[in-house]
N, CA and C atoms of all chains as a GROMACS GRO file, in nm:
protein
  567
    1MET      N    1  -0.128  -1.201   1.266
    1MET     CA    2  -0.159  -1.138   1.138
    1MET      C    3  -0.218  -1.241   1.043
    2ASN      N    4  -0.321  -1.200   0.975
    2ASN     CA    5  -0.389  -1.296   0.889
    2ASN      C    6  -0.306  -1.323   0.764
    3ILE      N    7  -0.296  -1.452   0.728
    3ILE     CA    8  -0.213  -1.490   0.614
    3ILE      C    9  -0.283  -1.460   0.483
    4LEU      N   10  -0.417  -1.461   0.483
    4LEU     CA   11  -0.492  -1.436   0.359
    4LEU      C   12  -0.470  -1.294   0.308
    5LEU      N   13  -0.468  -1.200   0.402
    5LEU     CA   14  -0.447  -1.060   0.364
    5LEU      C   15  -0.308  -1.040   0.304
    6LEU      N   16  -0.208  -1.108   0.364
    6LEU     CA   17  -0.071  -1.093   0.312
    6LEU      C   18  -0.060  -1.156   0.174
    7ILE      N   19  -0.131  -1.269   0.151
    7ILE     CA   20  -0.128  -1.331   0.017
    7ILE      C   21  -0.191  -1.238  -0.086
    8ILE      N   22  -0.304  -1.173  -0.048
    8ILE     CA   23  -0.368  -1.079  -0.140
    8ILE      C   24  -0.273  -0.964  -0.175
    9ILE      N   25  -0.203  -0.912  -0.072
    9ILE     CA   26  -0.112  -0.799  -0.095
    9ILE      C   27   0.004  -0.841  -0.186
   10CYS      N   28   0.056  -0.964  -0.164
   10CYS     CA   29   0.166  -1.011  -0.249
   10CYS      C   30   0.119  -1.027  -0.394
   11ILE      N   31  -0.004  -1.077  -0.414
   11ILE     CA   32  -0.058  -1.091  -0.550
   11ILE      C   33  -0.070  -0.953  -0.616
   12ILE      N   34  -0.116  -0.853  -0.539
   12ILE     CA   35  -0.130  -0.718  -0.593
   12ILE      C   36   0.007  -0.664  -0.636
   13THR      N   37   0.109  -0.683  -0.551
   13THR     CA   38   0.242  -0.633  -0.585
   13THR      C   39   0.298  -0.700  -0.709
   14LEU      N   40   0.278  -0.834  -0.720
   14LEU     CA   41   0.327  -0.906  -0.838
   14LEU      C   42   0.256  -0.860  -0.964
   15ILE      N   43   0.123  -0.839  -0.956
   15ILE     CA   44   0.048  -0.792  -1.072
   15ILE      C   45   0.099  -0.655  -1.116
   16GLY      N   46   0.123  -0.566  -1.019
   16GLY     CA   47   0.174  -0.433  -1.052
   16GLY      C   48   0.312  -0.440  -1.115
   17ALA      N   49   0.398  -0.529  -1.066
   17ALA     CA   50   0.533  -0.540  -1.121
   17ALA      C   51   0.531  -0.590  -1.264
   18VAL      N   52   0.451  -0.695  -1.291
   18VAL     CA   53   0.444  -0.750  -1.427
   18VAL      C   54   0.382  -0.649  -1.522
   19TYR      N   55   0.280  -0.578  -1.474
   19TYR     CA   56   0.216  -0.477  -1.559
   19TYR      C   57   0.312  -0.362  -1.591
   20ALA      N   58   0.388  -0.315  -1.490
   20ALA     CA   59   0.482  -0.206  -1.514
   20ALA      C   60   0.596  -0.253  -1.605
   21GLY      N   61   0.625  -0.382  -1.607
   21GLY     CA   62   0.730  -0.430  -1.694
   21GLY      C   63   0.688  -0.441  -1.839
   22TYR      N   64   0.560  -0.475  -1.862
   22TYR     CA   65   0.521  -0.509  -1.999
   22TYR      C   66   0.447  -0.399  -2.071
   23VAL      N   67   0.396  -0.296  -2.001
   23VAL     CA   68   0.315  -0.195  -2.069
   23VAL      C   69   0.408  -0.098  -2.142
   24ARG      N   70   0.355  -0.036  -2.250
   24ARG     CA   71   0.436   0.050  -2.335
   24ARG      C   72   0.420   0.198  -2.305
   25ASP      N   73   0.298   0.238  -2.271
   25ASP     CA   74   0.271   0.381  -2.246
   25ASP      C   75   0.344   0.428  -2.119
   26PRO      N   76   0.416   0.540  -2.124
   26PRO     CA   77   0.491   0.582  -2.003
   26PRO      C   78   0.401   0.620  -1.886
   27TYR      N   79   0.284   0.675  -1.914
   27TYR     CA   80   0.194   0.710  -1.803
   27TYR      C   81   0.138   0.585  -1.737
   28ALA      N   82   0.105   0.485  -1.819
   28ALA     CA   83   0.057   0.359  -1.761
   28ALA      C   84   0.168   0.290  -1.682
   29LYS      N   85   0.292   0.310  -1.727
   29LYS     CA   86   0.404   0.253  -1.652
   29LYS      C   87   0.417   0.320  -1.515
   30LEU      N   88   0.396   0.452  -1.511
   30LEU     CA   89   0.400   0.522  -1.382
   30LEU      C   90   0.288   0.476  -1.291
   31ILE      N   91   0.170   0.449  -1.351
   31ILE     CA   92   0.059   0.396  -1.270
   31ILE      C   93   0.095   0.260  -1.213
   32GLY      N   94   0.163   0.176  -1.294
   32GLY     CA   95   0.207   0.046  -1.244
   32GLY      C   96   0.307   0.058  -1.130
   33ILE      N   97   0.397   0.158  -1.142
   33ILE     CA   98   0.493   0.180  -1.033
   33ILE      C   99   0.422   0.225  -0.906
   34GLY      N  100   0.315   0.306  -0.923
   34GLY     CA  101   0.235   0.344  -0.806
   34GLY      C  102   0.167   0.226  -0.741
   35VAL      N  103   0.123   0.129  -0.824
   35VAL     CA  104   0.063   0.007  -0.769
   35VAL      C  105   0.166  -0.073  -0.691
   36ILE      N  106   0.290  -0.078  -0.742
   36ILE     CA  107   0.396  -0.149  -0.668
   36ILE      C  108   0.419  -0.083  -0.531
   37GLY      N  109   0.428   0.051  -0.532
   37GLY     CA  110   0.452   0.122  -0.405
   37GLY      C  111   0.341   0.102  -0.305
   38GLY      N  112   0.216   0.101  -0.356
   38GLY     CA  113   0.104   0.077  -0.266
   38GLY      C  114   0.099  -0.065  -0.214
   39GLY      N  115   0.144  -0.161  -0.295
   39GLY     CA  116   0.140  -0.300  -0.250
   39GLY      C  117   0.249  -0.332  -0.150
   40VAL      N  118   0.362  -0.260  -0.159
   40VAL     CA  119   0.473  -0.288  -0.067
   40VAL      C  120   0.442  -0.232   0.073
   41MET      N  121   0.363  -0.124   0.076
   41MET     CA  122   0.344  -0.052   0.202
   41MET      C  123   0.280  -0.136   0.316
   42PRO      N  124   0.173  -0.214   0.293
   42PRO     CA  125   0.121  -0.295   0.405
   42PRO      C  126   0.215  -0.405   0.450
   43LEU      N  127   0.305  -0.450   0.361
   43LEU     CA  128   0.402  -0.552   0.405
   43LEU      C  129   0.501  -0.491   0.504
   44ILE      N  130   0.538  -0.365   0.484
   44ILE     CA  131   0.627  -0.297   0.580
   44ILE      C  132   0.553  -0.275   0.711
   45ILE      N  133   0.425  -0.236   0.702
   45ILE     CA  134   0.345  -0.213   0.823
   45ILE      C  135   0.325  -0.344   0.899
   46ALA      N  136   0.307  -0.454   0.828
   46ALA     CA  137   0.282  -0.583   0.892
   46ALA      C  138   0.401  -0.629   0.975
   47ARG      N  139   0.521  -0.586   0.937
   47ARG     CA  140   0.639  -0.624   1.013
   47ARG      C  141   0.657  -0.533   1.135
   48GLY      N  142   0.590  -0.416   1.136
   48GLY     CA  143   0.596  -0.329   1.251
   48GLY      C  144   0.674  -0.202   1.231
   49TYR      N  145   0.731  -0.182   1.112
   49TYR     CA  146   0.814  -0.063   1.091
   49TYR      C  147   0.726   0.052   1.042
   50ALA      N  148   0.651   0.112   1.132
   50ALA     CA  149   0.558   0.217   1.092
   50ALA      C  150   0.630   0.346   1.056
   51ASP      N  151   0.746   0.373   1.118
   51ASP     CA  152   0.819   0.496   1.086
   51ASP      C  153   0.879   0.489   0.945
   52VAL      N  154   0.928   0.370   0.907
   52VAL     CA  155   0.979   0.352   0.771
   52VAL      C  156   0.866   0.372   0.670
   53ALA      N  157   0.747   0.323   0.704
   53ALA     CA  158   0.633   0.339   0.613
   53ALA      C  159   0.592   0.485   0.601
   54ALA      N  160   0.600   0.560   0.713
   54ALA     CA  161   0.566   0.702   0.708
   54ALA      C  162   0.666   0.779   0.624
   55ALA      N  163   0.795   0.739   0.628
   55ALA     CA  164   0.893   0.806   0.544
   55ALA      C  165   0.872   0.770   0.397
   56LEU      N  166   0.843   0.643   0.369
   56LEU     CA  167   0.823   0.599   0.230
   56LEU      C  168   0.699   0.661   0.169
   57ALA      N  169   0.596   0.684   0.250
   57ALA     CA  170   0.474   0.745   0.200
   57ALA      C  171   0.497   0.886   0.150
   58VAL      N  172   0.604   0.952   0.196
   58VAL     CA  173   0.640   1.084   0.145
   58VAL      C  174   0.734   1.071   0.026
   59ILE      N  175   0.827   0.973   0.032
   59ILE     CA  176   0.933   0.965  -0.070
   59ILE      C  177   0.879   0.914  -0.203
   60ILE      N  178   0.789   0.814  -0.202
   60ILE     CA  179   0.743   0.750  -0.326
   60ILE      C  180   0.666   0.849  -0.416
   61PRO      N  181   0.569   0.928  -0.365
   61PRO     CA  182   0.504   1.023  -0.455
   61PRO      C  183   0.597   1.132  -0.506
   62LEU      N  184   0.696   1.173  -0.424
   62LEU     CA  185   0.791   1.274  -0.471
   62LEU      C  186   0.874   1.219  -0.587
   63SER      N  187   0.920   1.093  -0.577
   63SER     CA  188   0.997   1.034  -0.686
   63SER      C  189   0.911   1.019  -0.811
   64THR      N  190   0.782   0.988  -0.793
   64THR     CA  191   0.692   0.979  -0.908
   64THR      C  192   0.679   1.114  -0.978
   65VAL      N  193   0.672   1.222  -0.898
   65VAL     CA  194   0.660   1.355  -0.958
   65VAL      C  195   0.786   1.391  -1.034
   66PHE      N  196   0.904   1.354  -0.982
   66PHE     CA  197   1.029   1.384  -1.055
   66PHE      C  198   1.035   1.307  -1.187
   67VAL      N  199   0.997   1.179  -1.184
   67VAL     CA  200   0.998   1.101  -1.309
   67VAL      C  201   0.895   1.158  -1.407
   68LEU      N  202   0.787   1.210  -1.354
   68LEU     CA  203   0.682   1.267  -1.438
   68LEU      C  204   0.731   1.390  -1.514
   69GLN      N  205   0.817   1.470  -1.452
   69GLN     CA  206   0.873   1.585  -1.522
   69GLN      C  207   0.961   1.540  -1.638
   70LEU      N  208   1.038   1.432  -1.619
   70LEU     CA  209   1.119   1.378  -1.729
   70LEU      C  210   1.029   1.329  -1.842
   71CYS      N  211   0.920   1.264  -1.806
   71CYS     CA  212   0.823   1.213  -1.904
   71CYS      C  213   0.769   1.326  -1.989
   72ARG      N  214   0.737   1.436  -1.925
   72ARG     CA  215   0.674   1.547  -1.994
   72ARG      C  216   0.775   1.615  -2.086
   73LYS      N  217   0.904   1.618  -2.045
   73LYS     CA  218   1.005   1.684  -2.127
   73LYS      C  219   1.033   1.604  -2.254
   74GLY      N  220   1.016   1.474  -2.249
   74GLY     CA  221   1.043   1.392  -2.366
   74GLY      C  222   0.938   1.402  -2.474
   75GLU      N  223   0.822   1.458  -2.440
   75GLU     CA  224   0.715   1.469  -2.540
   75GLU      C  225   0.750   1.572  -2.647
   76PRO      N  226   0.716   1.547  -2.770
   76PRO     CA  227   0.743   1.646  -2.875
   76PRO      C  228   0.647   1.764  -2.868
   77MET      N  229  -0.600  -2.590   3.303
   77MET     CA  230  -0.536  -2.476   3.368
   77MET      C  231  -0.386  -2.477   3.341
   78GLU      N  232  -0.327  -2.596   3.365
   78GLU     CA  233  -0.183  -2.609   3.346
   78GLU      C  234  -0.146  -2.597   3.198
   79ALA      N  235  -0.230  -2.660   3.116
   79ALA     CA  236  -0.200  -2.660   2.972
   79ALA      C  237  -0.213  -2.519   2.915
   80SER      N  238  -0.312  -2.442   2.963
   80SER     CA  239  -0.330  -2.307   2.909
   80SER      C  240  -0.212  -2.218   2.949
   81GLU      N  241  -0.163  -2.234   3.075
   81GLU     CA  242  -0.046  -2.157   3.116
   81GLU      C  243   0.077  -2.193   3.034
   82MET      N  244   0.088  -2.323   3.005
   82MET     CA  245   0.201  -2.370   2.925
   82MET      C  246   0.199  -2.307   2.786
   83SER      N  247   0.080  -2.308   2.722
   83SER     CA  248   0.071  -2.253   2.586
   83SER      C  249   0.094  -2.102   2.590
   84GLU      N  250   0.051  -2.037   2.700
   84GLU     CA  251   0.075  -1.893   2.710
   84GLU      C  252   0.225  -1.864   2.722
   85ASP      N  253   0.294  -1.947   2.799
   85ASP     CA  254   0.439  -1.929   2.811
   85ASP      C  255   0.507  -1.948   2.677
   86ILE      N  256   0.462  -2.050   2.602
   86ILE     CA  257   0.522  -2.075   2.471
   86ILE      C  258   0.498  -1.955   2.380
   87LEU      N  259   0.376  -1.899   2.386
   87LEU     CA  260   0.344  -1.783   2.301
   87LEU      C  261   0.429  -1.663   2.339
   88MET      N  262   0.446  -1.641   2.471
   88MET     CA  263   0.526  -1.527   2.515
   88MET      C  264   0.670  -1.541   2.470
   89SER      N  265   0.726  -1.661   2.483
   89SER     CA  266   0.866  -1.680   2.443
   89SER      C  267   0.880  -1.664   2.292
   90LEU      N  268   0.776  -1.707   2.217
   90LEU     CA  269   0.780  -1.690   2.072
   90LEU      C  270   0.777  -1.542   2.035
   91LEU      N  271   0.693  -1.465   2.105
   91LEU     CA  272   0.685  -1.321   2.078
   91LEU      C  273   0.814  -1.251   2.116
   92ASP      N  274   0.881  -1.299   2.224
   92ASP     CA  275   1.006  -1.236   2.264
   92ASP      C  276   1.117  -1.264   2.164
   93ASN      N  277   1.109  -1.383   2.100
   93ASN     CA  278   1.217  -1.417   2.008
   93ASN      C  279   1.201  -1.350   1.872
   94LEU      N  280   1.079  -1.303   1.840
   94LEU     CA  281   1.060  -1.240   1.709
   94LEU      C  282   1.130  -1.105   1.706
   95PRO      N  283   1.199  -1.071   1.595
   95PRO     CA  284   1.257  -0.938   1.584
   95PRO      C  285   1.151  -0.835   1.544
   96GLY      N  286   1.188  -0.707   1.556
   96GLY     CA  287   1.096  -0.600   1.517
   96GLY      C  288   1.055  -0.518   1.637
   97PRO      N  289   1.030  -0.389   1.616
   97PRO     CA  290   1.005  -0.300   1.729
   97PRO      C  291   0.869  -0.321   1.797
   98PHE      N  292   0.771  -0.383   1.727
   98PHE     CA  293   0.638  -0.394   1.785
   98PHE      C  294   0.605  -0.536   1.830
   99ALA      N  295   0.702  -0.627   1.830
   99ALA     CA  296   0.675  -0.765   1.867
   99ALA      C  297   0.691  -0.782   2.017
  100SER      N  298   0.609  -0.715   2.095
  100SER     CA  299   0.615  -0.729   2.240
  100SER      C  300   0.483  -0.783   2.291
  101PRO      N  301   0.483  -0.859   2.399
  101PRO     CA  302   0.356  -0.913   2.449
  101PRO      C  303   0.265  -0.808   2.511
  102MET      N  304   0.315  -0.684   2.532
  102MET     CA  305   0.229  -0.578   2.586
  102MET      C  306   0.129  -0.529   2.483
  103LEU      N  307   0.158  -0.556   2.355
  103LEU     CA  308   0.074  -0.504   2.248
  103LEU      C  309  -0.036  -0.605   2.218
  104GLN      N  310  -0.160  -0.563   2.232
  104GLN     CA  311  -0.272  -0.655   2.208
  104GLN      C  312  -0.294  -0.671   2.057
  105PRO      N  313  -0.326  -0.792   2.013
  105PRO     CA  314  -0.359  -0.809   1.871
  105PRO      C  315  -0.493  -0.743   1.839
  106PRO      N  316  -0.514  -0.702   1.712
  106PRO     CA  317  -0.640  -0.637   1.678
  106PRO      C  318  -0.757  -0.734   1.686
  107ALA      N  319  -0.877  -0.678   1.696
  107ALA     CA  320  -0.996  -0.761   1.709
  107ALA      C  321  -1.025  -0.831   1.576
  108GLU      N  322  -1.119  -0.929   1.582
  108GLU     CA  323  -1.151  -1.004   1.461
  108GLU      C  324  -1.221  -0.917   1.358
  109SER      N  325  -1.300  -0.821   1.406
  109SER     CA  326  -1.372  -0.735   1.312
  109SER      C  327  -1.274  -0.651   1.232
  110ALA      N  328  -1.163  -0.607   1.297
  110ALA     CA  329  -1.063  -0.530   1.224
  110ALA      C  330  -0.997  -0.616   1.116
  111GLU      N  331  -0.972  -0.744   1.147
  111GLU     CA  332  -0.912  -0.831   1.047
  111GLU      C  333  -1.006  -0.853   0.930
  112LEU      N  334  -1.135  -0.870   0.960
  112LEU     CA  335  -1.233  -0.889   0.852
  112LEU      C  336  -1.241  -0.765   0.764
  113ALA      N  337  -1.239  -0.646   0.827
  113ALA     CA  338  -1.242  -0.522   0.750
  113ALA      C  339  -1.117  -0.507   0.665
  114ALA      N  340  -1.001  -0.549   0.719
  114ALA     CA  341  -0.878  -0.539   0.642
  114ALA      C  342  -0.881  -0.633   0.522
  115ILE      N  343  -0.936  -0.754   0.540
  115ILE     CA  344  -0.946  -0.847   0.427
  115ILE      C  345  -1.040  -0.792   0.321
  116LEU      N  346  -1.149  -0.728   0.364
  116LEU     CA  347  -1.243  -0.667   0.269
  116LEU      C  348  -1.174  -0.555   0.191
  117CYS      N  349  -1.093  -0.474   0.262
  117CYS     CA  350  -1.017  -0.369   0.193
  117CYS      C  351  -0.919  -0.430   0.094
  118GLY      N  352  -0.858  -0.544   0.129
  118GLY     CA  353  -0.768  -0.611   0.036
  118GLY      C  354  -0.838  -0.659  -0.089
  119MET      N  355  -0.960  -0.710  -0.073
  119MET     CA  356  -1.034  -0.755  -0.192
  119MET      C  357  -1.073  -0.637  -0.281
  120ILE      N  358  -1.108  -0.523  -0.218
  120ILE     CA  359  -1.137  -0.402  -0.297
  120ILE      C  360  -1.012  -0.359  -0.373
  121ALA      N  361  -0.894  -0.368  -0.307
  121ALA     CA  362  -0.769  -0.329  -0.373
  121ALA      C  363  -0.739  -0.422  -0.490
  122LEU      N  364  -0.763  -0.552  -0.472
  122LEU     CA  365  -0.738  -0.648  -0.582
  122LEU      C  366  -0.830  -0.619  -0.700
  123TYR      N  367  -0.956  -0.589  -0.672
  123TYR     CA  368  -1.051  -0.556  -0.779
  123TYR      C  369  -1.007  -0.430  -0.852
  124ALA      N  370  -0.960  -0.330  -0.777
  124ALA     CA  371  -0.917  -0.204  -0.840
  124ALA      C  372  -0.795  -0.228  -0.928
  125VAL      N  373  -0.702  -0.314  -0.883
  125VAL     CA  374  -0.583  -0.341  -0.964
  125VAL      C  375  -0.621  -0.414  -1.093
  126ILE      N  376  -0.716  -0.509  -1.084
  126ILE     CA  377  -0.760  -0.580  -1.205
  126ILE      C  378  -0.827  -0.483  -1.302
  127ARG      N  379  -0.907  -0.390  -1.247
  127ARG     CA  380  -0.969  -0.289  -1.335
  127ARG      C  381  -0.863  -0.198  -1.396
  128ILE      N  382  -0.757  -0.164  -1.321
  128ILE     CA  383  -0.649  -0.080  -1.376
  128ILE      C  384  -0.583  -0.151  -1.494
  129ILE      N  385  -0.561  -0.282  -1.480
  129ILE     CA  386  -0.490  -0.353  -1.587
  129ILE      C  387  -0.574  -0.360  -1.714
  130PHE      N  388  -0.703  -0.391  -1.701
  130PHE     CA  389  -0.782  -0.418  -1.820
  130PHE      C  390  -0.854  -0.295  -1.874
  131GLU      N  391  -0.821  -0.176  -1.822
  131GLU     CA  392  -0.882  -0.055  -1.876
  131GLU      C  393  -0.794  -0.003  -1.990
  132PRO      N  394  -0.847   0.018  -2.110
  132PRO     CA  395  -0.760   0.060  -2.222
  132PRO      C  396  -0.717   0.206  -2.215
  133ASP      N  397  -0.802   0.293  -2.165
  133ASP     CA  398  -0.771   0.436  -2.164
  133ASP      C  399  -0.694   0.472  -2.036
  134VAL      N  400  -0.588   0.553  -2.051
  134VAL     CA  401  -0.507   0.589  -1.934
  134VAL      C  402  -0.586   0.678  -1.839
  135MET      N  403  -0.670   0.767  -1.894
  135MET     CA  404  -0.745   0.859  -1.809
  135MET      C  405  -0.843   0.784  -1.720
  136ARG      N  406  -0.895   0.670  -1.768
  136ARG     CA  407  -0.990   0.593  -1.688
  136ARG      C  408  -0.922   0.504  -1.586
  137LYS      N  409  -0.789   0.488  -1.595
  137LYS     CA  410  -0.716   0.410  -1.494
  137LYS      C  411  -0.704   0.487  -1.363
  138LEU      N  412  -0.701   0.622  -1.372
  138LEU     CA  413  -0.663   0.702  -1.255
  138LEU      C  414  -0.765   0.698  -1.141
  139PRO      N  415  -0.899   0.697  -1.165
  139PRO     CA  416  -0.991   0.680  -1.051
  139PRO      C  417  -0.972   0.547  -0.979
  140PHE      N  418  -0.939   0.442  -1.056
  140PHE     CA  419  -0.917   0.313  -0.990
  140PHE      C  420  -0.785   0.311  -0.914
  141LEU      N  421  -0.688   0.390  -0.960
  141LEU     CA  422  -0.565   0.406  -0.880
  141LEU      C  423  -0.597   0.475  -0.747
  142ASN      N  424  -0.690   0.571  -0.751
  142ASN     CA  425  -0.732   0.636  -0.626
  142ASN      C  426  -0.802   0.538  -0.534
  143VAL      N  427  -0.891   0.454  -0.590
  143VAL     CA  428  -0.960   0.354  -0.508
  143VAL      C  429  -0.860   0.259  -0.442
  144PHE      N  430  -0.761   0.217  -0.522
  144PHE     CA  431  -0.655   0.129  -0.470
  144PHE      C  432  -0.579   0.196  -0.355
  145SER      N  433  -0.545   0.324  -0.372
  145SER     CA  434  -0.470   0.393  -0.267
  145SER      C  435  -0.552   0.407  -0.140
  146PHE      N  436  -0.681   0.435  -0.153
  146PHE     CA  437  -0.764   0.451  -0.033
  146PHE      C  438  -0.778   0.318   0.041
  147SER      N  439  -0.793   0.209  -0.033
  147SER     CA  440  -0.806   0.080   0.035
  147SER      C  441  -0.675   0.039   0.101
  148ILE      N  442  -0.562   0.075   0.038
  148ILE     CA  443  -0.432   0.046   0.102
  148ILE      C  444  -0.416   0.128   0.230
  149ALA      N  445  -0.462   0.253   0.227
  149ALA     CA  446  -0.455   0.336   0.349
  149ALA      C  447  -0.542   0.274   0.459
  150GLY      N  448  -0.658   0.219   0.422
  150GLY     CA  449  -0.743   0.152   0.520
  150GLY      C  450  -0.676   0.029   0.579
  151ILE      N  451  -0.610  -0.051   0.493
  151ILE     CA  452  -0.538  -0.169   0.543
  151ILE      C  453  -0.429  -0.128   0.641
  152MET      N  454  -0.355  -0.020   0.605
  152MET     CA  455  -0.245   0.023   0.692
  152MET      C  456  -0.296   0.070   0.827
  153ALA      N  457  -0.412   0.138   0.829
  153ALA     CA  458  -0.464   0.185   0.957
  153ALA      C  459  -0.519   0.070   1.041
  154LEU      N  460  -0.572  -0.035   0.975
  154LEU     CA  461  -0.634  -0.144   1.050
  154LEU      C  462  -0.535  -0.252   1.092
  155MET      N  463  -0.413  -0.251   1.036
  155MET     CA  464  -0.326  -0.367   1.054
  155MET      C  465  -0.262  -0.371   1.192
  156ILE      N  466  -0.204  -0.258   1.239
  156ILE     CA  467  -0.142  -0.262   1.371
  156ILE      C  468  -0.211  -0.160   1.462
  157PRO      N  469  -0.236  -0.195   1.588
  157PRO     CA  470  -0.300  -0.101   1.681
  157PRO      C  471  -0.199  -0.009   1.746
  158HIS      N  472  -0.146   0.084   1.668
  158HIS     CA  473  -0.043   0.175   1.718
  158HIS      C  474  -0.066   0.312   1.656
  159PRO      N  475  -0.045   0.422   1.729
  159PRO     CA  476  -0.069   0.555   1.671
  159PRO      C  477   0.020   0.587   1.552
  160LEU      N  478   0.143   0.534   1.552
  160LEU     CA  479   0.233   0.562   1.440
  160LEU      C  480   0.182   0.500   1.310
  161GLY      N  481   0.110   0.389   1.321
  161GLY     CA  482   0.050   0.329   1.202
  161GLY      C  483  -0.056   0.418   1.143
  162VAL      N  484  -0.132   0.483   1.228
  162VAL     CA  485  -0.235   0.576   1.180
  162VAL      C  486  -0.170   0.696   1.112
  163ILE      N  487  -0.056   0.743   1.169
  163ILE     CA  488   0.015   0.856   1.108
  163ILE      C  489   0.069   0.816   0.970
  164ALA      N  490   0.125   0.694   0.962
  164ALA     CA  491   0.175   0.646   0.833
  164ALA      C  492   0.062   0.633   0.732
  165ALA      N  493  -0.055   0.586   0.777
  165ALA     CA  494  -0.168   0.572   0.686
  165ALA      C  495  -0.215   0.708   0.635
  166ALA      N  496  -0.216   0.808   0.724
  166ALA     CA  497  -0.256   0.943   0.681
  166ALA      C  498  -0.155   1.001   0.582
  167ALA      N  499  -0.025   0.978   0.608
  167ALA     CA  500   0.077   1.028   0.516
  167ALA      C  501   0.065   0.960   0.381
  168TYR      N  502   0.036   0.829   0.380
  168TYR     CA  503   0.021   0.759   0.253
  168TYR      C  504  -0.104   0.806   0.179
  169PHE      N  505  -0.210   0.832   0.253
  169PHE     CA  506  -0.334   0.883   0.193
  169PHE      C  507  -0.307   1.014   0.119
  170ILE      N  508  -0.240   1.108   0.187
  170ILE     CA  509  -0.212   1.239   0.126
  170ILE      C  510  -0.117   1.223   0.008
  171GLY      N  511  -0.011   1.145   0.027
  171GLY     CA  512   0.090   1.130  -0.078
  171GLY      C  513   0.037   1.062  -0.202
  172SER      N  514  -0.045   0.958  -0.186
  172SER     CA  515  -0.095   0.887  -0.304
  172SER      C  516  -0.197   0.971  -0.380
  173THR      N  517  -0.278   1.049  -0.307
  173THR     CA  518  -0.371   1.139  -0.376
  173THR      C  519  -0.295   1.244  -0.456
  174PHE      N  520  -0.187   1.296  -0.397
  174PHE     CA  521  -0.101   1.392  -0.465
  174PHE      C  522  -0.040   1.332  -0.592
  175GLU      N  523   0.003   1.206  -0.582
  175GLU     CA  524   0.066   1.138  -0.696
  175GLU      C  525  -0.034   1.120  -0.810
  176SER      N  526  -0.156   1.072  -0.777
  176SER     CA  527  -0.258   1.052  -0.880
  176SER      C  528  -0.295   1.183  -0.946
  177ASN      N  529  -0.306   1.288  -0.867
  177ASN     CA  530  -0.343   1.417  -0.924
  177ASN      C  531  -0.231   1.473  -1.010
  178ALA      N  532  -0.105   1.446  -0.974
  178ALA     CA  533   0.006   1.493  -1.056
  178ALA      C  534   0.007   1.421  -1.191
  179ILE      N  535  -0.017   1.288  -1.190
  179ILE     CA  536  -0.020   1.213  -1.316
  179ILE      C  537  -0.136   1.263  -1.404
  180ALA      N  538  -0.252   1.284  -1.343
  180ALA     CA  539  -0.369   1.328  -1.420
  180ALA      C  540  -0.346   1.468  -1.477
  181SER      N  541  -0.285   1.555  -1.398
  181SER     CA  542  -0.262   1.692  -1.443
  181SER      C  543  -0.162   1.696  -1.558
  182THR      N  544  -0.055   1.614  -1.549
  182THR     CA  545   0.043   1.612  -1.657
  182THR      C  546  -0.016   1.550  -1.784
  183TRP      N  547  -0.099   1.447  -1.766
  183TRP     CA  548  -0.163   1.382  -1.881
  183TRP      C  549  -0.258   1.478  -1.951
  184ALA      N  550  -0.326   1.563  -1.874
  184ALA     CA  551  -0.422   1.656  -1.934
  184ALA      C  552  -0.354   1.776  -1.996
  185GLY      N  553  -0.226   1.798  -1.972
  185GLY     CA  554  -0.156   1.907  -2.038
  185GLY      C  555  -0.111   2.017  -1.945
  186GLY      N  556  -0.159   2.017  -1.821
  186GLY     CA  557  -0.115   2.118  -1.727
  186GLY      C  558  -0.170   2.256  -1.758
  187VAL      N  559  -0.099   2.356  -1.708
  187VAL     CA  560  -0.144   2.494  -1.725
  187VAL      C  561  -0.108   2.541  -1.867
  188GLU      N  562  -0.198   2.614  -1.927
  188GLU     CA  563  -0.171   2.668  -2.061
  188GLU      C  564  -0.063   2.774  -2.054
  189PRO      N  565   0.036   2.770  -2.143
  189PRO     CA  566   0.144   2.871  -2.141
  189PRO      C  567   0.093   3.004  -2.197
   0.00000   0.00000   0.00000
């Protein structure tokens, strides 16, 4: 496995984590959480756990949709 | 001849000692072109993330989130030569598109009551 690709993926995940921590808008925060989920996924695939990745690919968008309903309810 | 057999034995023993379900010597590593394509997809993903960060409007972040998700799906399909990896990449493709569309729909106000 190429080390350059893994370094790029780790940089993407770190950028998404810092962005989701510091941004104020709740929708932008959800976008940052989506970036974290996307960055973690090739690291799981690189280790060989493709079934775990297939399960996470269903679970992460569902959790985002549930948090999104809470976001919408908080709006005045 | 002897040295190449020796290095092959060392590689096989190293692969046997690694944990994980796909670390077997029966599995061929992907070709160099696949690695180059995966690195190119990674650079596209990095560019999309930088554009997501420096875009001030939330509505304009969402197409770049889609670009990021598609490049990640490409990396996942190119990384391991196994059918389950392709299935995981397809599931991530569908799920991430669904997620982006849900965020965009809620941001736009959804269905009128």
